Structure formats: C-alpha cells, structure tokens
C-alpha positions in Angstrom: 82.4 111.1 145.6 85.0 113.2 147.0 88.8 113.2 147.5 89.9 116.8 147.3 86.9 117.9 144.9 83.5 116.8 144.1 82.7 114.3 141.3 79.2 113.5 140.1 77.9 110.6 138.2 76.5 112.1 134.9 72.9 111.6 134.0 73.6 108.7 131.7 75.1 106.9 134.6 78.3 105.6 132.8 80.8 108.1 133.7 82.1 110.4 136.4 82.0 114.1 135.8 85.1 116.3 135.8 86.3 117.2 139.3 85.0 120.6 140.5 84.7 122.7 143.6 81.3 121.9 145.3 78.8 124.8 145.2 76.5 124.3 148.4 73.3 126.0 149.3 73.7 128.0 152.5 70.6 126.5 153.9 72.0 123.0 153.6 74.9 123.9 155.9 72.4 125.3 158.5 70.4 122.0 158.3 73.6 120.0 158.7 74.4 122.0 161.9 70.9 121.2 163.3 71.5 117.5 162.4 74.8 117.4 164.3 73.2 119.3 167.2 70.1 116.9 167.6 71.2 113.6 166.0 73.1 110.6 167.5 77.0 111.2 167.9 79.4 108.4 168.6 83.0 109.4 169.1 85.8 106.9 169.3 83.5 104.0 168.8 85.1 100.7 169.1 83.7 98.4 166.3 85.1 95.9 163.8 82.2 95.6 161.3 79.5 97.8 159.6 76.8 95.6 161.1 78.1 96.4 164.6 78.4 100.0 163.9 74.7 100.2 162.6 73.5 98.2 165.6 75.2 100.8 168.1 74.2 103.8 166.1 70.5 102.7 166.2 70.7 102.0 170.0 72.2 105.2 170.8 69.5 107.5 169.5 68.3 110.3 171.8 65.0 109.6 173.7 63.0 112.0 171.5 64.1 110.4 168.3 64.2 106.7 169.6 62.8 104.3 167.1 60.5 101.4 167.6 62.2 97.8 167.5 60.3 97.0 164.2 61.5 100.2 162.5 65.0 99.6 163.8 65.3 96.1 162.1 63.8 97.4 159.0 66.3 100.4 159.1 69.3 98.1 159.9 68.3 95.8 156.9 68.1 98.6 154.6 71.6 100.1 155.7 73.2 96.7 155.4 72.3 96.3 151.7 75.2 96.3 149.2 75.6 100.0 147.7 76.1 100.2 143.9 79.3 102.0 142.8 80.0 103.5 139.5 83.3 101.8 138.5 86.2 103.8 137.0 87.0 102.1 133.7 89.8 102.6 131.3 89.2 103.1 127.5 90.0 99.4 126.8 87.2 98.2 129.1 84.7 100.6 127.8 85.4 99.4 124.2 85.2 95.8 125.2 81.9 96.4 127.0 80.5 98.1 124.0 81.5 95.3 121.8 79.9 92.8 124.2 76.7 94.9 124.4 76.4 94.8 120.5 77.0 91.1 120.4 74.8 89.9 123.2 72.4 92.7 123.9 69.9 92.1 121.0 69.2 88.3 121.9 70.0 87.7 125.5 70.4 91.1 127.1 73.6 92.1 128.8 74.2 93.2 132.4 77.2 95.2 133.4 79.8 93.1 135.0 80.4 93.7 138.6 77.1 95.3 139.4 75.5 93.9 142.6 72.0 92.0 142.4 69.1 94.0 143.9 68.9 93.2 147.4 72.3 91.7 147.9 73.8 92.0 151.3 77.0 93.9 152.2 80.0 91.7 152.1 82.3 91.5 154.9 85.3 91.1 152.7 86.4 93.4 149.8 84.9 92.4 146.3 87.3 91.7 143.5 86.0 95.0 141.8 87.3 97.0 144.8 90.6 95.3 144.6 91.0 95.9 140.9 89.6 99.3 140.9 92.1 101.6 139.1 90.7 104.6 141.0 92.8 103.6 144.0 95.9 104.8 142.2 94.5 108.4 142.6 94.1 108.1 146.3 97.1 109.4 148.4 98.9 106.9 150.6 97.7 106.6 154.1 94.2 107.9 153.2 91.1 106.8 154.9 87.4 106.6 153.7 84.4 108.5 155.1 80.8 107.3 154.3 77.9 109.6 153.8 74.5 107.8 153.5 71.4 110.0 152.8 68.1 109.2 151.3 64.3 109.1 151.7 62.6 106.2 153.5 58.9 105.8 153.4 58.4 103.9 156.6 60.1 106.6 158.8 57.9 109.5 160.3 60.9 111.5 161.5 64.7 111.9 160.3 67.3 109.4 161.6 70.6 111.2 162.0 74.0 109.7 163.1 77.6 111.0 163.1 80.1 108.2 163.9 83.9 108.5 164.5 85.7 105.0 164.9 88.6 104.9 167.3 90.7 103.2 164.7 90.4 102.9 160.8 88.4 99.7 160.0 88.1 97.9 156.7 84.3 97.6 156.2 84.1 94.9 153.6 82.5 96.1 150.3 81.1 99.3 151.6 83.6 101.6 150.0 84.3 102.1 146.3 88.0 101.0 146.9 89.4 99.0 149.6 90.4 101.5 152.2 90.1 101.7 156.2 87.2 103.8 157.2 87.0 106.4 160.0 83.9 108.6 159.7 80.3 107.7 158.9 77.3 110.0 158.7 73.7 108.7 158.2 70.8 110.9 157.3 67.5 109.0 156.5 64.0 110.5 156.7 60.5 110.7 155.4 60.0 111.7 151.7 58.4 115.1 152.7 61.8 116.7 153.2 63.7 117.3 150.0 67.1 118.6 151.2 68.7 115.2 152.2 71.1 115.1 149.2 72.3 118.7 149.6 72.9 118.1 153.4 74.9 115.0 152.5 76.9 117.0 150.0 77.6 119.6 152.7 78.9 116.8 155.2 81.1 115.3 152.5 82.5 118.9 151.7 83.2 119.4 155.4 85.1 116.1 155.8 87.3 116.9 152.8 88.4 120.2 154.3 91.7 119.7 156.1 91.0 122.1 158.9 87.6 120.4 159.7 89.3 117.1 159.6 91.7 118.1 162.3 88.8 119.3 164.4 86.8 116.0 163.6 89.7 113.8 164.7 90.4 115.6 167.8 86.8 116.4 169.0 86.0 115.1 172.4 82.3 116.5 172.7 79.6 117.5 170.3 80.3 121.1 171.0 83.8 120.8 169.7 82.5 119.5 166.3 79.9 122.3 166.1 82.7 124.8 166.8 84.7 123.3 163.9 81.7 123.8 161.6 81.3 127.4 162.9 84.9 128.1 161.9 84.2 126.6 158.4 81.1 128.8 158.1 83.3 131.8 159.2 85.5 131.4 156.1 82.3 130.7 153.8 82.0 133.1 150.8 78.5 133.6 149.4 77.8 134.1 145.8 74.8 136.3 144.9 72.3 134.0 143.1 71.6 136.3 140.3 75.1 136.9 139.3 76.1 133.2 138.5 74.7 130.0 137.3 74.4 127.5 140.1 74.6 124.6 137.7 78.1 125.8 136.6 81.0 123.7 137.8 83.9 125.7 139.1 87.2 124.1 137.9 89.9 123.4 140.6 92.4 126.1 141.1 96.1 125.6 139.9 97.5 126.4 143.4 95.7 125.6 146.6 96.0 128.0 149.6 98.2 126.6 152.3 96.8 125.7 155.7 99.3 128.2 157.3 97.7 131.0 155.4 94.2 129.8 156.4 95.2 129.7 160.1 97.2 132.9 160.1 95.8 136.0 161.8 96.3 138.1 158.7 94.0 137.7 155.7 95.5 135.5 152.8 96.3 138.4 150.5 98.4 140.1 153.3 100.8 137.3 153.2 104.2 138.2 151.5 104.7 135.9 148.5 105.9 136.0 145.0 104.2 134.9 142.0 104.4 131.6 140.0 107.8 130.1 140.3 109.0 133.0 142.5 107.8 131.5 145.8 110.7 132.8 147.7 109.8 136.5 147.1 108.2 137.0 150.4 111.6 135.8 152.1 113.4 138.5 150.1 111.3 141.2 151.6 113.1 140.7 154.9 116.8 141.9 155.3 119.3 139.6 153.7 119.2 136.7 151.3 116.9 133.8 151.6 119.9 131.6 151.9 120.6 133.3 155.2 120.9 129.8 156.9 123.9 127.8 157.9 125.5 127.8 154.5 126.5 131.4 154.5 127.1 132.2 158.1 130.5 133.2 159.1 132.4 130.9 161.4 135.3 133.3 162.1 137.9 130.5 161.4 140.1 129.8 158.5 138.3 127.5 156.1 135.4 127.3 158.6 132.9 127.7 155.9 134.5 124.9 153.8 134.7 122.4 156.6 131.0 123.0 157.5 130.1 122.5 153.8 132.0 119.2 153.8 130.2 118.0 156.9 127.0 119.0 155.6 127.4 117.2 152.2 129.2 114.1 153.5 126.2 112.2 154.9 124.4 112.6 151.5 127.2 111.3 149.3 125.9 107.8 149.1 122.5 108.7 148.4 123.8 111.2 145.7 124.3 108.0 143.7 121.3 105.8 144.7 118.9 108.6 144.2 119.9 108.6 140.5 118.4 105.3 139.7 115.2 106.7 138.0 114.3 106.8 134.4 114.0 110.6 134.6 117.8 110.9 135.1 118.4 109.0 131.7 116.4 111.6 129.9 118.4 114.3 131.7 121.6 112.8 130.8 120.9 112.7 127.0 119.4 116.2 127.1 122.2 117.9 129.0 124.8 115.9 127.1 123.7 117.3 123.7 123.5 120.7 125.0 127.0 120.5 126.5 128.4 119.1 123.3 127.0 122.0 121.3 128.2 124.6 123.7 131.7 123.0 123.7 131.8 123.2 120.0 130.5 126.7 119.8 133.0 128.0 122.3 135.8 125.8 121.1 135.5 127.3 117.7 135.4 130.8 118.9 138.4 130.1 121.2 140.3 128.7 118.3 139.6 132.0 116.3 140.7 134.1 119.2 143.8 132.2 120.1 145.2 131.0 116.8 144.1 127.5 117.7 146.1 127.3 120.8 142.8 126.3 122.3 140.3 124.7 119.9 137.4 122.3 119.8 139.4 119.3 121.1 140.8 121.2 124.0 137.2 122.4 124.7 135.9 118.7 124.6 138.7 117.4 126.9 138.6 120.4 129.2 134.8 120.2 129.7 134.9 116.4 130.2 137.7 116.5 132.9 136.6 119.6 134.7 133.0 118.7 134.8 133.6 115.2 136.0 135.9 116.3 138.9 133.4 119.1 139.8 130.5 116.8 139.8 132.5 114.2 141.9 133.6 116.5 144.7 131.6 119.8 144.6 128.9 120.8 147.0 126.2 121.3 144.4 126.7 118.6 141.8 123.7 119.7 139.7 125.9 122.6 138.4 127.3 122.2 134.8 130.6 123.7 134.1 131.2 125.4 130.9 133.2 128.2 129.2 131.5 131.6 129.4 131.5 134.8 127.4 133.6 136.9 129.8 136.2 134.2 129.9 136.3 134.2 126.1 136.8 137.9 126.0 139.6 137.8 128.5 141.3 134.9 126.4 141.1 137.2 123.3 142.6 140.2 125.2 145.3 138.1 126.8 146.2 136.5 123.3 146.4 139.9 121.8 148.5 141.3 124.6 151.0 138.3 124.3 151.3 139.0 120.5 152.0 142.7 121.0 154.8 142.1 123.6 156.2 139.0 122.2 155.2 136.7 125.1 154.4 133.1 125.0 150.6 133.0 125.3 150.3 129.6 127.0 153.1 130.3 129.7 151.6 133.7 130.4 148.2 132.2 130.8 149.6 129.4 133.1 150.8 132.1 135.6 147.6 133.9 135.6 145.8 130.7 136.2 148.1 129.8 139.2 147.5 133.2 140.7 143.7 132.9 140.2 143.8 129.5 142.0 145.9 131.1 144.8 143.4 133.9 145.2 140.4 131.5 145.1 141.8 129.4 147.9 142.3 132.6 149.9 138.7 133.6 149.3 137.6 130.2 150.5 139.7 130.5 153.6 138.3 133.8 154.5 134.7 132.8 153.8 134.3 135.5 151.1 131.1 133.6 149.9 129.5 135.3 152.8 129.0 138.2 150.5 126.4 136.1 148.6 123.9 137.1 151.3 123.8 140.6 149.8 122.7 139.4 146.3 119.2 140.4 145.7 116.7 139.2 143.3 117.2 142.3 141.3 120.9 141.1 140.8 119.8 137.4 140.1 117.1 138.4 137.6 119.5 140.7 135.7 122.3 138.1 135.5 119.9 135.3 134.5 118.0 137.5 131.9 121.3 138.4 130.3 122.7 135.0 130.0 119.3 133.7 128.7 119.3 136.4 126.1 122.8 135.5 125.0 121.7 131.9 124.5 118.7 133.1 122.4 120.7 135.6 120.4 123.6 133.1 119.7 121.2 130.5 118.5 119.4 132.9 116.1 122.8 134.3 114.9 124.1 130.9 114.1 120.9 130.1 112.1 121.1 133.5 110.2 124.6 132.8 109.4 123.5 129.7 107.3 122.1 132.4 104.7 125.8 133.3 104.1 127.0 129.6 104.0 124.2 128.4 101.8 122.8 131.6 100.1 119.3 131.6 98.7 118.8 132.8 95.1 116.3 135.6 95.6 116.5 136.5 91.8 115.4 133.0 90.9 112.5 133.1 88.3 110.8 129.8 87.1 110.4 131.1 83.7 114.3 131.6 83.4 115.0 128.0 84.4 116.7 127.2 81.0 119.2 129.8 81.5 120.4 128.4 84.9 123.6 126.2 84.8 126.8 125.5 86.6 129.9 124.2 84.7 133.5 123.4 85.6 136.3 125.3 83.9 139.6 123.4 83.8 141.1 125.6 81.1 144.7 126.9 81.2 146.6 129.3 78.9 146.9 128.1 75.3 143.9 125.8 75.5 140.1 126.3 74.8 137.7 125.2 77.2 135.3 122.4 76.5 132.2 122.7 78.7 131.0 119.7 80.8 127.9 120.2 83.0 128.7 119.5 86.7 127.0 116.5 88.1 125.3 115.3 85.0 128.0 113.2 83.2 129.6 116.2 81.6 132.6 118.1 82.6 135.2 120.4 81.0 137.7 118.8 78.8 141.0 120.4 77.6 141.3 120.8 73.6 144.4 122.2 72.1 143.4 123.4 68.5 147.1 123.1 67.3 147.1 119.2 68.0 146.6 116.7 65.3 143.4 115.7 66.7 141.9 119.2 65.9 141.9 118.3 62.3 139.2 115.7 62.8 137.3 118.2 64.9 137.0 115.6 67.7 138.0 116.6 71.4 140.3 114.3 73.2 138.9 111.7 75.6 137.7 113.2 78.9 137.2 111.7 82.3 133.7 111.1 83.7 131.5 114.0 85.0 133.3 116.0 87.7 131.8 117.0 91.0 132.2 120.4 92.7 134.8 119.0 94.9 136.7 117.2 92.2 136.6 120.4 90.0 138.1 122.5 92.8 140.7 119.7 93.6 142.0 119.8 90.0 142.4 123.5 90.0 139.4 124.5 88.2 136.6 127.0 89.0 132.9 126.9 88.6 131.1 129.0 86.0 127.4 129.7 85.8 124.5 131.4 87.4 123.5 128.8 89.8 126.7 127.7 91.3 126.5 129.6 94.6 122.9 129.0 95.4 121.6 126.1 97.7 118.1 127.3 98.8 116.8 124.0 100.0 119.5 123.8 102.8 118.7 127.2 104.3 115.0 126.5 104.2 115.0 123.0 105.8 117.5 124.2 108.3 115.1 126.9 109.6 112.2 124.4 109.6 114.3 122.0 111.7 115.3 124.8 114.0 111.9 126.1 114.5 110.3 122.7 114.7 112.8 121.5 117.3 112.1 124.4 119.4 108.4 124.3 119.2 108.3 120.5 119.8 110.5 120.7 122.8 108.3 123.5 124.2 105.1 121.5 123.4 106.2 118.2 124.7 107.5 119.8 128.0 104.0 121.1 128.5 102.4 117.8 127.7 102.6 116.8 131.3 99.8 119.2 132.2 97.6 118.3 129.2 94.4 116.4 129.4 95.5 113.5 127.0 96.5 110.1 127.8 97.1 108.7 131.3 99.3 110.6 133.8 102.1 108.1 133.4 102.4 108.4 129.7 102.3 112.3 130.0 105.1 112.3 132.5 107.2 110.0 130.4 106.7 112.1 127.3 107.5 115.3 129.3 110.7 113.8 130.9 112.0 112.8 127.3 110.7 115.9 125.5 113.9 117.2 124.3 115.2 113.7 123.2 112.0 113.0 121.3 112.2 116.2 119.6 115.9 115.7 118.6 115.1 112.1 117.4 112.1 113.2 115.4 113.7 116.0 113.4 117.0 114.0 113.0 114.7 111.4 111.3 113.0 114.1 109.2 116.6 115.3 108.1 117.6 111.8 107.3 114.7 111.0 105.2 115.0 114.3 103.2 118.7 113.7 102.6 119.6 117.4 102.2 123.2 118.3 103.2 122.3 120.3 106.2 125.3 121.2 108.4 126.0 118.3 110.9 127.6 118.1 114.4 131.2 117.4 113.7 133.4 116.5 116.7 137.3 115.9 116.7 138.3 112.3 115.8 142.0 112.5 117.0 143.6 113.2 120.1 146.0 115.7 119.3 146.3 119.5 119.9 144.4 121.7 117.5 147.6 123.7 117.0 150.6 121.3 116.2 153.0 123.9 117.5 151.9 123.4 121.3 152.2 120.5 123.6 149.8 119.0 126.1 151.9 120.2 129.2 152.7 123.8 129.5 156.0 124.6 131.3 156.2 127.6 133.6 159.7 128.9 132.6 161.8 129.1 129.6 159.6 131.1 127.1 159.0 134.3 128.9 161.1 136.7 131.1 161.2 135.8 134.7 159.1 138.9 135.7 156.0 137.6 133.9 155.3 135.3 136.9 154.9 138.4 139.1 153.2 140.8 136.6 150.6 138.0 136.0 149.1 138.6 139.5 147.5 141.9 138.1 145.4 140.4 135.5 144.7 137.4 137.8 142.9 139.8 140.2 140.4 140.7 137.4 139.9 137.1 136.5 139.4 136.1 140.1 136.6 138.7 140.5 135.1 137.6 137.3 135.1 133.9 138.3 133.9 134.7 141.9 130.9 136.6 140.6 130.0 134.3 137.7 130.2 131.3 139.9 128.4 132.5 143.0 125.7 134.3 141.2 124.9 131.0 139.3 125.1 129.2 142.6 122.5 131.6 144.3 120.2 131.1 141.4 120.5 127.3 141.5 120.0 127.2 145.3 116.7 129.1 145.5 114.3 128.1 148.1 111.5 127.4 145.4 113.6 124.5 144.2 113.2 122.8 147.7 116.6 121.3 147.7 117.0 119.1 150.7 120.8 118.3 150.6 121.9 122.0 151.2 124.3 124.0 149.2 128.2 124.3 149.2 129.2 127.6 148.1 132.7 127.4 149.7 133.3 123.8 148.4 132.2 124.8 144.9 134.5 127.8 144.8 137.4 125.6 145.9 136.8 123.0 143.3 136.7 125.7 140.5 139.8 127.3 141.9 141.9 124.0 142.0 140.5 123.0 138.5 142.2 126.4 137.3 145.6 124.8 138.1 145.1 121.7 136.0 143.4 123.4 133.1 146.2 126.1 133.1 149.1 123.5 133.1 147.4 121.5 130.3 146.5 124.6 128.2 142.7 123.8 128.4 139.9 126.3 128.7 138.9 127.7 132.1 135.5 126.7 133.4 132.8 128.2 135.7 129.1 127.5 136.3 127.1 127.7 133.2 123.7 129.4 134.3 121.4 128.3 131.5 122.5 124.9 131.1 122.5 124.3 134.8 118.9 125.6 135.1 117.9 123.2 132.3 119.6 120.4 134.3 117.6 121.3 137.3 114.4 121.6 135.3 115.0 118.2 133.8 115.0 116.7 137.3 111.9 118.1 138.9 110.1 115.6 141.2 106.2 115.7 141.4 103.9 113.6 143.5 103.1 110.3 141.9 99.5 110.3 143.1 97.1 113.3 143.0 93.4 113.4 143.6 91.2 114.1 140.5 91.3 117.8 139.7 94.4 118.3 141.8 97.6 119.4 140.1 100.6 117.3 141.0 102.7 118.8 143.8 106.1 119.9 143.1 108.4 118.0 145.6 111.7 119.2 144.7 114.9 118.4 142.6 116.2 114.9 142.1 119.5 115.8 143.8 122.3 113.3 142.8 125.8 113.3 141.1 125.3 110.6 138.5 123.7 112.6 135.8 126.5 115.1 135.8 129.1 112.4 135.9 127.4 110.6 133.1 127.2 113.8 130.9 130.9 114.5 131.2 131.9 110.8 130.7 130.0 110.9 127.5 131.8 114.1 126.6 135.1 112.4 127.0 134.2 109.5 124.6 132.5 111.7 122.2 135.7 111.5 120.0 135.0 107.9 119.5 131.3 108.6 118.8 132.0 110.8 115.7 130.4 108.3 113.2 127.1 108.5 115.2 127.1 112.2 116.2 127.8 113.4 112.6 124.2 112.5 111.7 122.7 115.3 114.1 122.0 118.4 112.3 123.3 121.6 114.0 120.0 123.5 113.4 118.3 120.8 115.7 120.8 121.6 118.4 120.4 125.3 117.9 116.7 124.7 118.4 117.5 123.1 121.7 119.7 126.2 122.7 116.8 128.4 121.9 114.6 126.2 124.0 116.8 126.4 127.0 117.2 130.1 126.8 113.4 130.7 126.6 112.8 128.3 129.5 115.4 130.2 131.7 113.9 133.5 130.8 110.5 132.4 131.6 111.6 131.2 135.0 112.2 134.8 136.2 109.7 137.4 137.4 111.1 140.2 135.2 109.4 138.7 132.0 106.0 138.6 133.7 106.3 142.3 134.6 107.4 143.1 131.1 104.2 141.5 129.8 102.2 143.8 132.2 103.6 146.8 130.3 101.7 145.6 127.3 98.4 144.6 129.1 95.6 147.1 130.0 94.9 147.4 133.7 91.5 145.7 133.4 92.9 142.6 131.8 96.0 142.3 134.1 96.1 138.9 136.1 95.4 139.1 139.8 98.9 139.0 141.1 99.6 139.5 144.8 102.1 142.3 144.4 99.7 144.3 142.2 97.3 144.3 145.2 99.7 146.2 147.4 102.2 148.0 145.1 101.0 150.9 143.0 101.2 149.8 139.2 103.3 152.9 138.4 106.0 151.8 140.9 105.9 148.2 139.4 106.3 149.7 135.9 109.1 152.0 137.2 111.0 149.0 138.8 110.6 147.1 135.6 111.9 150.0 133.6 114.9 150.3 135.8 115.8 146.5 135.4 115.2 146.8 131.5 117.6 149.9 131.4 120.2 148.0 133.4 119.9 144.9 131.3 120.4 147.1 128.1 123.5 148.6 129.6 124.8 145.2 130.5 124.2 144.1 126.9 126.1 147.0 125.4 128.9 146.4 127.9 129.0 142.7 126.8 129.3 143.7 123.3 132.4 145.6 123.7 136.0 144.7 124.8 135.1 145.7 128.3 132.8 142.6 128.6 135.3 140.9 130.9 134.0 143.1 133.8 130.3 142.7 133.3 129.8 140.2 136.2 131.1 143.0 138.4 128.7 145.5 137.0 125.9 143.0 137.7 
C-alpha cells in the first residue's frame, strides 16, 4: 500500500513493513508506459459501482486485445472477488489474538477474525473491519483511493490492461482497505509467462502517489496527456548503479520533502536560495531589505499612520485570540512560562534590591511583571511576547541609584521624570513610524542579539548553581577514617563561666556552670534545657564550635543532580515527539507537557529525599520592600525643580535602549519561518511599552521590555503540527497557536503568587535553574550561528550537505562565523562592564 511512501506486508504476513521510498526497476517503468499506450483507457467514467466499472472496462478493450465472451465472464468474476487486506492492529489486539490462538488453536484451530472466506464476493457496502480500521487516522482529510490490481491468470493468452479515471469519487464497497471514495483504477492481468506484473503495479502506484503526476492524471483529456505526464516523471528520474547499492535495502523517508514549487521551477533544486533547518527564511534575506518588508513596516507618511494600520490589522483577530487558546497545549505553555517568569522575577528582583537599597525588590518585581505583562498581552500587537526586566535596564538602575546618592537626589523621583520622558519619546517614535528602521536589521544582528541573550541565560543558571558551593560548602578534606574526630557543638559560655559541651542536634547542648556556685561542691552541673538546634544556639547568642559545623555536602550534590536531571529531562521529553515509542497522540502530549513533567518529577525526588535544598521563596505580604518608600511616587518635593528638565538627557539613552531591545526581539519573534497568520504590530507594541513606562515610574515598579529567551520559549511551546501524517511522513509544521490567553493567564498567576507561597515553597530552585538552562540552550539551537560553529570542528568530508556549503566557499563561511564570534565576544565584554547599558545600540 502507498499513501506517501511504500509499505509491504512482511514475509510472515502479520505486519506491515516500515514506510520507505520505493526503488523501481527502470524496465518496469518502460513496461508501464507500453501498457498505457496499448491498453484500454477510460477517462471521466460515470459509474456508481465496481461491477459497472469492470463491465465497461472489459467492453472497451481495443480490437487487437478484445476478449472472448467466455473469458470476459471469467475475468469479471475474478475481479469481483473480495480482496484480502492486511489489517492494521494495535498492540492490545495482537496480544488478544495471541491469547486466543494459544487457547483455541490446539483443539479447534483458530482463524483470524475479519479475514474473508475464499471465493467471497465483493460487498457493495463497507465492511465493519473497514469502518473500524485505525489506519484511517493516518489518511489526510479529503483523500481518495486508487486501486492497482495486477497478477497472473492461467486462462489468459495475452495481457489485459485498463486505466480508469472516474468523473467523481465513488465509494466502491469493500474494495479498499479503509472506507474512502475511489478515483483511479489500474488493472494488469496476463498469462504466467510474464513475470514483471508486480513491478509494473508498483510503478503505477508510485506514479499515482506523485503529486505532479496526480495533477496530470486528474486533468488529462487524452491518452497522450497521461503519457506526457509519465515522460515528465521519467525526466526527473535518478538511476542508481546496480553494483553500488543493495536493491533489497529500504531507503527511509527524508526528514524534509522538496516542495512542488522547487520541482516545477526552471532552476535546479539546489540553486534555490534557502536556509538550513529552522532558518527557512534565509533565502528571503538574500534580497535587499528585511523579510518583514510587507505592510507592517511600510511608511504611510502620516502621523500615527503605522499605529492605526496595526490596530486595523489586529482588530479582526481579537476574538479569535481567545477562542484559539482552547487547547490542552496552551495549559502546558501557561505552566511552563509561569514558572520561568517567576524565577526570572525573583532573580532580577533580588539584583534590583541589591542595586537600589531595596527601593525595588522582589515584591515590586512580582507586581510590576504581573501588571505590565497583563496589560501588554491584552492590548499589544504581538501578545506572544513576554515582558521582563533585562540586563541593560538593571545596569541603568544601578548607575542611576549611584548618581542619585552622589548628588543627594531622591532616586524614585529622579527615576519618575526619566520614565515620563522615555514615555514621551516613545510616543514620538510611534508617531513618526520609527519602527520602519527595523527593515534594516539583518540576520547577523538578530543572531548576535539572540546568541548573547541565550548565553546570558546559560551563564546565569550555571553561576547560580556554582554559588551553592559557597552557601552549602563541601568538606573536601573529609576522610572516612577520621569520622570520630568530626563534631559540632554549641558554645553558650560567657565571661566568668566555664562551658559545658552539649552536642548539637543529639539531645546535648552547652550548659553554663559557675565553679564558685554552691552546686560546684557536689560536682553536678545545673539543669540545662533540651538539645539546642543550630538556629536556637545562634538565637541565644551562642556560636558553633567543631570541625563539621560549616559543611553540608549532601545539599550541593543533590542540587546539582536536580539541576542536571531537570535540564536533561526537559530536553529528552521535548524530543520525545519525534521518537518511535508509543502512539503519536501520547508522544505529542508528553512533548507538550515536557517541562512540567520534568519539574514535577524532580520536585517529587527532592521531597522524597527530604534534604534542605534551596526552595522558591516568594513575598507573602503586600508592602514595599523598603519601608521608607510609598506605593506612589510624587513628581515634586524631594528634588530641585531643574531635575525634571535634566532627566531628559538620560531618558534619551534609555529610549534608545528600550527601542532596540524591544524591536530586535519583535523581529526575532515575527520571523517568516514561524508562519504567523495574524500579522505583527511593531508600532502598537512600542506604544504599549512606552505607556507602561508611565505607570511603572509613578508606582516605583521596574521597567519592562520584551524578554527574548522567554518569549522564544513561549513561541516554541505553542507550535502547531499536522494532526494526521502518512506513515513515514514527518508531521508538518503549521505555525504557532497565536492567542492572548496564555500570556494573560501567566501574568494573572504572577499576581496571585503571593497567595500561593505555601505551595511554591516546595519547588527547589535548582530545578528552576535547570529550566533556565534548557530555555537558553533551546534558543541558542534555534539560530544558524551554532550550526556554523559546529562546522569549525568537523572535517570537510564529514560535514553535512547544507545548501549554503554548495555555493559559498568554506573559508568564507568560516570567516563569516569568526566575525560573528568576535562581535559576540566584544558584546559579552561590554555587557560585563558599566557600559553595558549601550550594548543594544552596539548590536
């Protein structure tokens, strides 16, 4: 059988083979061409049953091949017999049949259920086995069946050939393996002396599965049209020399099928400009300008013209932005991005608190992320974007706070005026359609920016894990033979008293004994409280003594195991969709919930072990981190009047920073290879970010722009693929599930996280750092730069057959990669200094 690729019934007769590309003898194609030239051909035949089709095919034979009435009747009876199909069975059915065969086979014999009796006639209605056949789930919607009947017949003296095309698809009862309307039939029966019937039938089936030949066969008006279609097929034929390969070897299906446009183009397929792998839009970038050179970035020449066009483009889709989210995949995306966003908010909130003396801390980061993200997802042009604090903004906050301290200025009021100026400049950029400059961003720029942000995620996750060795140090000098000398005791002694040791945590502590007291005469120490814990000892003003007080080796070890296990599990489960285990539905479900399953698994492992690994801690009270500040920042009163004017200078720098950071991320998210259908909204997104600057500045909350890595992870978690695919065919990428509900749900959960602290405190931080590492690696693998870096390490004879390697000298590819790596290294050095605020401009 064929859908896209050939499948054969194995020699045992119990299973279908793996799908493979058919390997045809060249002679069989020439024989098929002869059959089409000399045999009967019925085009646009009006018939409603298989019996009527056979009757007309037998009566339309050419004069030189006309059959005698007796032979015609015997042939018709033969063709109307019920064919035997090999059923497609699930594992449960196979096990059931195996059990039944063991129970019944010895005494009574056992016959496979559903197999037709010998000599049974073709049914005019579909059989129950056809209607229940699970193989129908693999057949694309709207498909029609073609039937190829070939074989040897002893009573024939010369071959009988017929090619039939029905005017309309007709259900031919129990003829097909599954109940589908039929359009084409090919019959080749002849005497036993010819041995090539089977190969001719395979050639005909292969032709009918070729999309270009299907077009010719559907539109052919004469026999010559069909022959011309076959000649075109032969023109594309590639012959393999018989001594250089094994004809019995089965060629597996390719991972990517060539498009019909490339096959019908005048240029050879390898001359078509295209990128590699995920970079499907590389060919578009060969032309001047950016691939987003459509309506989104065209100048209108009117104030706010681009903004109004964004609104008109996105408004018709607003209702579907909510209805399209009603899918289980969106639930997995919400949980995944929520945990990533929570971790990011805690990380940046802690660093902001350190940089601003807690004027902005973890609570402000939570509230700001929830509010800004919710408003952005509700009104933006690209709601798949996730807002977050970024590194350059953090650097600017640190510099601004330091400047405020040096000149005795109120930090929040100074920051308020900068935010108001940034919002004003942002609105001016929207009004003048400055997003038009995005057209000049090249893939070089995008890859440099995306690689840098991805490396920051990877570096930060590893840095956080390595810092655990300081918090929970490992005793490298531990020796098993010296275990008797390791101890930790609590010393509560004070001047004038002698310490009495009590072992910490074992019912013993340190009691205070005054030798001059009357009790000393009886040599009995005074009554002491029960054993003291480490916390109790420190609370009472004591200190720990001993060689093992500072070492907790188990925590660091298990933290690294949780970190590495989470990363590897996320990666493996994400790839589970393309594995060969379990049905496609199960693989898809596991892949969609990969990150959640990994987090739950390693949270359970941590809970079972019971070690005190660092946990996720979120604020539990709604009050400012710094008690000296209020929730509303007033513009006047604390600073001189001229501060509101001077603030425009640093605001220009922040405006450039936010514009570049926001728009580069928007360009990456709106690539053509993501197949977005609802369009972009560069002007509308920039307006939303600018207006949010006003609110976050007035309330003293952090400033937010698009987070590249988390937004890419959001996009990847919402990938749509074809539900049905032919055996051997990889699911087709259909695009991204574009909607607003996942982002809204993520930021609503962010807002209520304060009330979920009792639940969230059970999530170990190493598990979330593992998710961070997975996100960074996934974003890094999505760019072409990493593939070209691998080429630097691969000898030329082992390099993959990439399109650009066919047309670009290898030394030039390596030179381009080296320049990118050099620029990336310079950006990393710039990021590590106080000049990091200008790195988006340098990109």
